[in-house]
Backbone as JSON Lines, residues from 0, in Angstrom:
{"i":0,"aa":"M","n":[17.05,2.6,-66.99],"ca":[15.68,2.98,-67.24],"c":[15.79,3.83,-68.66]}
{"i":1,"aa":"R","n":[14.85,3.43,-69.58],"ca":[14.93,4.03,-70.82],"c":[13.44,4.76,-71.23]}
{"i":2,"aa":"T","n":[13.46,5.84,-71.78],"ca":[12.11,6.56,-72.16],"c":[11.42,5.96,-73.56]}
{"i":3,"aa":"T","n":[10.48,5.98,-73.78],"ca":[9.88,5.4,-75.19],"c":[10.32,6.08,-76.09]}
{"i":4,"aa":"T","n":[10.89,7.29,-76.05],"ca":[11.37,7.99,-77.11],"c":[12.7,7.67,-77.48]}
{"i":5,"aa":"R","n":[13.36,6.66,-76.88],"ca":[14.67,6.27,-77.06],"c":[15.76,7.25,-76.8]}
{"i":6,"aa":"T","n":[15.51,8.4,-75.81],"ca":[16.47,9.36,-75.32],"c":[17.15,8.45,-74.14]}
{"i":7,"aa":"P","n":[18.29,8.63,-73.98],"ca":[19.04,8.1,-72.64],"c":[18.55,8.56,-71.54]}
{"i":8,"aa":"V","n":[18.35,9.92,-71.15],"ca":[17.75,10.46,-69.88],"c":[16.46,11.39,-70.45]}
{"i":9,"aa":"P","n":[15.17,11.14,-69.5],"ca":[14.2,12.12,-70.08],"c":[14.55,13.53,-69.51]}
{"i":10,"aa":"R","n":[14.12,14.66,-70.23],"ca":[14.28,15.86,-69.89],"c":[13.49,16.56,-69.06]}
{"i":11,"aa":"R","n":[13.58,17.1,-68.18],"ca":[12.97,18.16,-67.19],"c":[12.44,19.12,-67.76]}
{"i":12,"aa":"K","n":[10.8,19.45,-67.97],"ca":[10.26,20.5,-68.54],"c":[9.54,21.14,-67.26]}
{"i":13,"aa":"V","n":[9.31,22.61,-67.47],"ca":[8.66,23.4,-66.72],"c":[7.03,23.44,-67.05]}
{"i":14,"aa":"C","n":[6.19,23.38,-65.87],"ca":[4.93,23.29,-65.92],"c":[4.3,24.72,-66.47]}
{"i":15,"aa":"Y","n":[4.76,25.46,-65.73],"ca":[4.39,26.91,-66.11],"c":[5.65,27.73,-66.58]}
{"i":16,"aa":"A","n":[5.2,29.04,-66.85],"ca":[6.3,29.9,-67.35],"c":[6.96,30.48,-65.96]}
{"i":17,"aa":"G","n":[8.28,30.35,-66.23],"ca":[9.12,31.01,-64.96],"c":[10.18,29.74,-64.69]}
{"i":18,"aa":"K","n":[11.12,30.05,-63.78],"ca":[11.9,29.07,-63.6],"c":[11.47,28.17,-62.49]}
{"i":19,"aa":"D","n":[11.02,28.75,-61.24],"ca":[10.94,28.16,-59.86],"c":[9.69,28.0,-59.61]}
{"i":20,"aa":"T","n":[8.69,27.37,-60.41],"ca":[7.15,27.36,-60.23],"c":[6.84,26.15,-59.16]}
{"i":21,"aa":"G","n":[8.04,25.37,-59.05],"ca":[7.68,23.94,-58.12],"c":[7.03,22.96,-58.91]}
{"i":22,"aa":"R","n":[6.43,23.06,-60.16],"ca":[5.58,22.05,-60.66],"c":[6.49,21.67,-61.63]}
{"i":23,"aa":"R","n":[7.08,20.34,-61.82],"ca":[7.86,20.12,-62.82],"c":[7.58,18.64,-63.22]}
{"i":24,"aa":"F","n":[7.69,18.17,-64.43],"ca":[7.53,16.92,-64.8],"c":[8.36,16.56,-65.92]}
{"i":25,"aa":"Y","n":[8.57,15.19,-65.92],"ca":[9.31,14.88,-67.02],"c":[8.54,14.62,-68.36]}
{"i":26,"aa":"G","n":[8.97,14.84,-69.45],"ca":[8.37,15.23,-70.66],"c":[7.97,13.73,-71.48]}
{"i":27,"aa":"C","n":[8.45,12.62,-71.24],"ca":[8.12,11.64,-71.9],"c":[7.71,10.49,-70.97]}
{"i":28,"aa":"L","n":[7.1,9.49,-71.33],"ca":[6.96,8.36,-70.61],"c":[8.07,7.38,-70.44]}
{"i":29,"aa":"S","n":[8.16,6.78,-69.29],"ca":[9.35,5.64,-69.3],"c":[8.85,4.41,-68.98]}
{"i":30,"aa":"R","n":[9.57,3.69,-69.16],"ca":[9.41,1.95,-69.29],"c":[10.7,1.3,-68.7]}
{"i":31,"aa":"W","n":[10.05,0.15,-67.6],"ca":[11.2,-0.26,-66.84],"c":[11.93,-1.44,-67.7]}
{"i":32,"aa":"V","n":[13.27,-1.27,-67.58],"ca":[14.05,-2.01,-68.66],"c":[14.9,-2.94,-68.01]}
{"i":33,"aa":"D","n":[14.98,-3.08,-66.62],"ca":[15.74,-3.87,-65.82],"c":[15.37,-5.23,-65.95]}
{"i":34,"aa":"E","n":[16.17,-6.1,-65.51],"ca":[15.66,-7.67,-65.62],"c":[14.67,-7.72,-64.47]}
{"i":35,"aa":"S","n":[13.64,-8.91,-64.79],"ca":[12.89,-9.18,-63.85],"c":[13.45,-9.97,-62.57]}
{"i":36,"aa":"W","n":[12.89,-10.11,-61.29],"ca":[13.39,-10.7,-60.26],"c":[13.49,-12.28,-60.62]}
{"i":37,"aa":"P","n":[14.45,-13.01,-59.89],"ca":[14.44,-14.26,-59.92],"c":[13.18,-15.11,-59.69]}
{"i":38,"aa":"E","n":[12.78,-16.38,-59.95],"ca":[11.64,-16.93,-59.82],"c":[11.56,-17.17,-58.31]}
{"i":39,"aa":"R","n":[12.63,-17.49,-57.74],"ca":[12.46,-17.68,-56.26],"c":[12.16,-16.67,-55.66]}
{"i":40,"aa":"A","n":[12.89,-15.42,-55.85],"ca":[12.67,-14.22,-55.02],"c":[11.19,-13.99,-54.93]}
{"i":41,"aa":"Q","n":[10.55,-14.04,-56.38],"ca":[9.43,-13.55,-56.57],"c":[8.37,-14.69,-55.81]}
{"i":42,"aa":"K","n":[8.46,-15.85,-55.64],"ca":[7.99,-16.83,-54.83],"c":[7.94,-16.14,-53.45]}
{"i":43,"aa":"S","n":[9.25,-15.83,-53.19],"ca":[9.39,-15.39,-51.68],"c":[8.65,-14.2,-51.29]}
{"i":44,"aa":"F","n":[8.63,-13.37,-52.39],"ca":[7.69,-12.25,-51.99],"c":[6.41,-12.2,-51.93]}
{"i":45,"aa":"V","n":[5.94,-13.43,-52.71],"ca":[4.45,-13.67,-52.88],"c":[4.08,-14.32,-51.26]}
{"i":46,"aa":"N","n":[4.96,-15.33,-50.96],"ca":[4.93,-16.0,-49.76],"c":[4.93,-14.93,-48.42]}
{"i":47,"aa":"L","n":[5.67,-13.92,-48.68],"ca":[5.77,-13.01,-47.68],"c":[4.52,-12.03,-47.38]}
{"i":48,"aa":"W","n":[3.96,-11.54,-48.73],"ca":[2.69,-10.77,-48.91],"c":[1.52,-11.79,-48.09]}
{"i":49,"aa":"K","n":[1.39,-12.91,-48.29],"ca":[0.46,-13.91,-48.07],"c":[0.67,-13.96,-46.4]}
{"i":50,"aa":"T","n":[1.81,-14.13,-46.04],"ca":[2.04,-14.1,-44.48],"c":[1.55,-12.81,-43.8]}
{"i":51,"aa":"A","n":[1.89,-11.76,-44.51],"ca":[1.48,-10.33,-44.0],"c":[-0.16,-10.26,-44.09]}
{"i":52,"aa":"R","n":[-0.97,-10.68,-45.43],"ca":[-2.19,-10.62,-45.04],"c":[-2.73,-11.58,-44.07]}
{"i":53,"aa":"L","n":[-2.02,-12.78,-43.98],"ca":[-2.64,-13.55,-42.57],"c":[-2.55,-12.9,-41.46]}
{"i":54,"aa":"F","n":[-1.09,-12.45,-41.23],"ca":[-0.92,-11.74,-39.98],"c":[-2.34,-10.65,-39.92]}
{"i":55,"aa":"R","n":[-2.38,-9.91,-40.73],"ca":[-3.46,-8.52,-40.7],"c":[-4.75,-9.51,-40.46]}
{"i":56,"aa":"K","n":[-5.2,-10.56,-41.06],"ca":[-6.5,-10.93,-40.77],"c":[-6.38,-11.54,-39.49]}
{"i":57,"aa":"D","n":[-5.15,-12.24,-38.62],"ca":[-4.9,-12.74,-37.49],"c":[-5.21,-11.63,-36.53]}
{"i":58,"aa":"G","n":[-4.92,-10.55,-36.72],"ca":[-4.66,-9.23,-35.84],"c":[-6.23,-8.82,-35.96]}
{"i":59,"aa":"E","n":[-7.02,-8.74,-36.92],"ca":[-8.59,-8.28,-36.96],"c":[-9.15,-9.24,-36.08]}
{"i":60,"aa":"R","n":[-9.03,-10.68,-36.44],"ca":[-9.69,-11.94,-35.44],"c":[-9.31,-11.59,-34.02]}
{"i":61,"aa":"T","n":[-8.19,-11.37,-33.76],"ca":[-7.51,-11.15,-32.33],"c":[-8.32,-9.98,-31.98]}
{"i":62,"aa":"R","n":[-8.51,-8.91,-32.72],"ca":[-9.31,-7.73,-31.95],"c":[-10.63,-8.14,-31.92]}
{"i":63,"aa":"A","n":[-11.21,-8.99,-32.77],"ca":[-12.69,-8.99,-32.75],"c":[-12.87,-9.89,-31.51]}
{"i":64,"aa":"E","n":[-12.1,-10.81,-31.34],"ca":[-12.11,-11.77,-29.99],"c":[-11.87,-11.07,-28.82]}
{"i":65,"aa":"L","n":[-10.84,-9.89,-28.7],"ca":[-10.8,-9.34,-27.58],"c":[-11.77,-8.35,-27.52]}
{"i":66,"aa":"N","n":[-12.61,-7.82,-28.54],"ca":[-13.73,-7.18,-28.23],"c":[-14.93,-8.03,-27.67]}
{"i":67,"aa":"V","n":[-15.12,-9.23,-28.06],"ca":[-16.16,-9.91,-27.53],"c":[-15.96,-10.32,-26.04]}
{"i":68,"aa":"A","n":[-14.43,-10.83,-25.66],"ca":[-14.01,-10.91,-24.34],"c":[-14.52,-9.7,-23.48]}
{"i":69,"aa":"T","n":[-14.02,-8.48,-23.9],"ca":[-14.29,-7.31,-23.11],"c":[-15.72,-7.13,-22.92]}
{"i":70,"aa":"A","n":[-16.49,-7.37,-23.77],"ca":[-18.05,-7.38,-23.78],"c":[-18.74,-8.22,-22.96]}
{"i":71,"aa":"L","n":[-17.94,-9.44,-22.89],"ca":[-18.37,-10.5,-21.69],"c":[-17.91,-10.2,-20.37]}
{"i":72,"aa":"R","n":[-16.94,-9.67,-20.17],"ca":[-16.34,-9.2,-19.06],"c":[-17.34,-7.93,-18.37]}
{"i":73,"aa":"N","n":[-17.44,-7.19,-19.32],"ca":[-18.27,-5.86,-18.8],"c":[-19.74,-6.56,-18.66]}
{"i":74,"aa":"E","n":[-20.45,-7.49,-19.26],"ca":[-21.63,-7.98,-18.93],"c":[-21.61,-8.84,-17.58]}
{"i":75,"aa":"A","n":[-20.5,-9.62,-17.38],"ca":[-20.46,-10.23,-16.04],"c":[-20.12,-9.1,-14.83]}
{"i":76,"aa":"L","n":[-19.53,-8.11,-15.2],"ca":[-19.13,-7.09,-13.97],"c":[-20.74,-6.45,-13.71]}
{"i":77,"aa":"E","n":[-21.44,-6.3,-14.75],"ca":[-22.98,-5.59,-14.72],"c":[-23.6,-6.57,-13.89]}
{"i":78,"aa":"E","n":[-23.78,-7.99,-14.19],"ca":[-24.32,-8.62,-13.59],"c":[-23.73,-8.93,-11.89]}
{"i":79,"aa":"K","n":[-22.63,-8.76,-11.95],"ca":[-22.23,-8.73,-10.39],"c":[-22.54,-7.9,-9.62]}
{"i":80,"aa":"E","n":[-22.39,-6.63,-10.05],"ca":[-22.98,-5.42,-9.56],"c":[-24.43,-5.22,-9.0]}
{"i":81,"aa":"S","n":[-24.98,-6.03,-10.07],"ca":[-26.73,-6.03,-9.97],"c":[-27.1,-7.07,-8.72]}
{"i":82,"aa":"L","n":[-26.26,-8.08,-8.97],"ca":[-26.6,-9.15,-7.82],"c":[-26.05,-8.46,-6.28]}
{"i":83,"aa":"T","n":[-24.7,-7.71,-6.39],"ca":[-24.36,-7.16,-5.14],"c":[-25.23,-6.35,-4.54]}
{"i":84,"aa":"R","n":[-26.04,-5.2,-5.64],"ca":[-27.17,-4.49,-4.92],"c":[-28.31,-5.17,-4.6]}
{"i":85,"aa":"E","n":[-28.63,-6.24,-5.04],"ca":[-29.8,-6.98,-4.77],"c":[-29.53,-7.66,-3.26]}
{"i":86,"aa":"T","n":[-28.14,-8.16,-3.47],"ca":[-27.83,-8.95,-2.04],"c":[-27.74,-7.98,-0.84]}
{"i":87,"aa":"Q","n":[-27.22,-6.75,-1.26],"ca":[-27.38,-5.43,-0.09],"c":[-28.87,-5.09,0.27]}
{"i":88,"aa":"L","n":[-29.65,-4.95,-0.8],"ca":[-31.02,-4.79,-0.49],"c":[-31.76,-5.7,0.46]}
{"i":89,"aa":"E","n":[-31.58,-7.04,0.17],"ca":[-31.89,-8.08,0.84],"c":[-31.26,-8.11,2.35]}
{"i":90,"aa":"I","n":[-30.0,-7.81,2.52],"ca":[-29.44,-7.6,3.77],"c":[-30.21,-6.67,4.51]}
{"i":91,"aa":"A","n":[-30.35,-5.29,3.84],"ca":[-30.98,-4.3,4.5],"c":[-32.37,-4.36,5.0]}
{"i":92,"aa":"R","n":[-32.97,-5.21,3.91],"ca":[-34.6,-5.77,4.48],"c":[-34.57,-6.64,5.79]}
{"i":93,"aa":"T","n":[-33.61,-7.46,5.75],"ca":[-33.44,-8.61,6.74],"c":[-33.19,-7.6,8.32]}
{"i":94,"aa":"K","n":[-32.33,-6.82,8.05],"ca":[-32.01,-6.13,9.43],"c":[-33.24,-5.28,9.62]}
{"i":95,"aa":"T","n":[-33.74,-4.54,8.83],"ca":[-34.88,-3.76,9.25],"c":[-36.15,-4.68,9.83]}
{"i":96,"aa":"L","n":[-36.35,-6.21,9.15],"ca":[-37.54,-6.92,10.06],"c":[-36.77,-7.45,11.35]}
{"i":97,"aa":"A","n":[-35.81,-7.67,11.33],"ca":[-35.21,-8.23,12.4],"c":[-35.21,-6.85,13.75]}
{"i":98,"aa":"A","n":[-34.91,-5.77,13.32],"ca":[-35.24,-4.54,13.96],"c":[-36.44,-4.71,14.6]}
{"i":99,"aa":"C","n":[-37.5,-4.77,13.75],"ca":[-38.84,-4.46,14.04],"c":[-39.52,-5.44,15.02]}
{"i":100,"aa":"V","n":[-38.86,-6.85,14.74],"ca":[-39.25,-7.87,15.56],"c":[-38.78,-7.87,17.1]}
{"i":101,"aa":"C","n":[-37.64,-7.23,17.22],"ca":[-36.84,-7.16,18.39],"c":[-37.59,-5.93,19.24]}
{"i":102,"aa":"R","n":[-37.93,-4.99,18.38],"ca":[-38.59,-3.9,19.13],"c":[-40.03,-4.32,19.77]}
{"i":103,"aa":"M","n":[-40.63,-5.37,18.99],"ca":[-42.0,-5.82,19.2],"c":[-41.86,-6.88,20.34]}
{"i":104,"aa":"Y","n":[-40.74,-7.66,20.5],"ca":[-40.59,-8.53,21.83],"c":[-40.22,-7.76,22.91]}
{"i":105,"aa":"Q","n":[-39.42,-6.77,22.64],"ca":[-38.82,-5.7,23.69],"c":[-40.38,-4.92,24.38]}
{"i":106,"aa":"G","n":[-41.13,-4.59,23.59],"ca":[-42.23,-4.08,24.05],"c":[-43.09,-5.19,24.82]}
{"i":107,"aa":"K","n":[-43.17,-6.37,24.25],"ca":[-44.02,-7.37,24.74],"c":[-43.35,-7.66,26.25]}
{"i":108,"aa":"M","n":[-42.15,-7.81,26.33],"ca":[-41.39,-8.27,27.7],"c":[-41.59,-6.86,28.77]}
{"i":109,"aa":"R","n":[-41.41,-5.63,28.18],"ca":[-41.84,-4.63,29.12],"c":[-43.09,-4.53,29.82]}
{"i":110,"aa":"R","n":[-44.13,-5.07,28.61],"ca":[-45.6,-4.79,29.47],"c":[-45.87,-6.05,30.4]}
{"i":111,"aa":"E","n":[-45.23,-7.26,29.89],"ca":[-45.17,-8.56,30.75],"c":[-44.81,-8.25,32.29]}
{"i":112,"aa":"A","n":[-43.29,-7.36,31.92],"ca":[-42.75,-7.14,33.41],"c":[-43.42,-6.27,34.15]}
{"i":113,"aa":"S","n":[-44.19,-5.02,33.35],"ca":[-44.97,-4.18,34.34],"c":[-46.27,-4.47,34.75]}
{"i":114,"aa":"E","n":[-46.89,-5.83,33.97],"ca":[-48.22,-6.62,34.42],"c":[-47.28,-7.25,35.63]}
{"i":115,"aa":"R","n":[-46.46,-8.13,35.81],"ca":[-45.79,-8.74,36.9],"c":[-45.64,-7.85,37.97]}
{"i":116,"aa":"A","n":[-45.16,-6.66,37.86],"ca":[-44.96,-5.58,38.9],"c":[-46.09,-5.42,39.67]}
{"i":117,"aa":"K","n":[-47.06,-4.85,38.5],"ca":[-48.24,-4.53,39.22],"c":[-49.11,-5.84,40.1]}
{"i":118,"aa":"V","n":[-48.98,-6.86,39.73],"ca":[-49.37,-8.06,40.17],"c":[-48.88,-8.28,41.64]}
{"i":119,"aa":"A","n":[-47.52,-7.96,41.86],"ca":[-46.76,-7.95,42.88],"c":[-46.82,-7.14,43.74]}
{"i":120,"aa":"L","n":[-47.25,-5.87,43.38],"ca":[-47.74,-4.94,44.23],"c":[-49.24,-4.95,44.7]}
{"i":121,"aa":"E","n":[-50.07,-5.65,44.11],"ca":[-51.43,-6.0,44.25],"c":[-51.11,-7.1,45.68]}
{"i":122,"aa":"K","n":[-50.43,-8.23,45.25],"ca":[-50.17,-9.01,46.19],"c":[-49.57,-8.51,47.54]}
{"i":123,"aa":"E","n":[-48.78,-7.69,47.36],"ca":[-48.09,-6.84,48.73],"c":[-49.19,-6.13,49.3]}
{"i":124,"aa":"K","n":[-49.83,-5.36,48.69],"ca":[-50.99,-4.48,49.34],"c":[-51.96,-5.68,49.95]}
{"i":125,"aa":"V","n":[-52.36,-6.69,49.22],"ca":[-53.23,-7.46,50.15],"c":[-52.67,-7.99,51.24]}
{"i":126,"aa":"A","n":[-51.44,-8.29,51.17],"ca":[-50.65,-8.71,52.39],"c":[-50.59,-7.59,53.6]}
{"i":127,"aa":"L","n":[-50.15,-6.5,53.07],"ca":[-50.41,-5.43,54.21],"c":[-51.72,-5.31,54.61]}
{"i":128,"aa":"E","n":[-52.9,-5.42,53.64],"ca":[-54.06,-5.08,54.31],"c":[-54.33,-6.35,55.3]}
{"i":129,"aa":"K","n":[-54.0,-7.4,55.14],"ca":[-54.27,-8.73,55.96],"c":[-53.38,-8.58,57.39]}
{"i":130,"aa":"E","n":[-52.36,-8.07,57.2],"ca":[-51.27,-7.92,58.28],"c":[-52.07,-6.65,59.07]}
{"i":131,"aa":"K","n":[-52.4,-5.87,58.48],"ca":[-52.99,-4.68,59.03],"c":[-54.32,-5.0,59.8]}
{"i":132,"aa":"A","n":[-55.04,-5.76,59.33],"ca":[-56.51,-6.31,59.9],"c":[-55.94,-7.06,61.1]}
{"i":133,"aa":"I","n":[-54.94,-7.98,60.9],"ca":[-54.72,-9.11,62.06],"c":[-53.9,-8.07,63.05]}
{"i":134,"aa":"S","n":[-53.4,-6.98,62.97],"ca":[-52.78,-6.03,63.97],"c":[-53.94,-5.48,64.41]}
{"i":135,"aa":"E","n":[-54.99,-5.05,63.92],"ca":[-55.93,-4.47,64.51],"c":[-56.74,-5.37,65.45]}
{"i":136,"aa":"K","n":[-56.83,-6.62,64.95],"ca":[-57.65,-7.58,65.75],"c":[-56.73,-7.79,67.04]}
{"i":137,"aa":"E","n":[-55.61,-7.71,66.66],"ca":[-54.59,-8.08,67.98],"c":[-54.66,-6.95,68.98]}
{"i":138,"aa":"R","n":[-54.63,-5.66,68.41],"ca":[-54.67,-4.54,69.44],"c":[-56.16,-4.59,70.15]}
{"i":139,"aa":"A","n":[-57.13,-4.8,69.38],"ca":[-58.3,-5.07,69.64],"c":[-58.47,-6.18,71.13]}
{"i":140,"aa":"W","n":[-57.8,-7.3,70.73],"ca":[-57.81,-8.68,71.66],"c":[-56.87,-7.91,72.69]}
{"i":141,"aa":"M","n":[-55.87,-7.15,72.7],"ca":[-54.96,-6.85,73.71],"c":[-55.82,-5.82,74.54]}
{"i":142,"aa":"I","n":[-56.44,-4.99,74.15],"ca":[-57.19,-3.9,74.61],"c":[-58.48,-4.61,75.6]}
{"i":143,"aa":"I","n":[-58.89,-5.88,75.07],"ca":[-59.83,-6.27,75.73],"c":[-59.29,-7.12,76.82]}
{"i":144,"aa":"T","n":[-58.22,-7.85,76.63],"ca":[-57.55,-8.49,77.75],"c":[-56.89,-7.92,78.76]}
{"i":145,"aa":"A","n":[-56.55,-6.69,78.38],"ca":[-56.01,-5.77,79.29],"c":[-57.06,-5.31,80.1]}
{"i":146,"aa":"L","n":[-58.1,-4.9,80.02],"ca":[-59.16,-4.35,80.75],"c":[-59.34,-5.42,81.69]}
């Protein structure tokens, strides 16, 4: 490396007064004097940078695809949850309706059973009255015949 002033080594100068200010700089501009890289190496570096750019773009595209896939998955999960909620509500409604219908039929069956019991009691009462009437007639007949 050579400086533009043709001095072999650039000198270090202090920015401010004092020895250890921490701010130092070289006093003259420098120019690169080494040989340039071989053509094949330069092409390799260019290809390497192109590949790096492609990988960076590919990574960005992959990240975007991942974001889209995540959004679709979240949407599907939300739809599944809403369908599950709707199904559970429908099941609850069906159970409630079935319970109401069962209670209605149970009440109807109880009423019919009580009516049948009343009819049976009436028939039994009528039969007892007939039997009582017959027994009274028989007693009266027995009394008449015994005299």
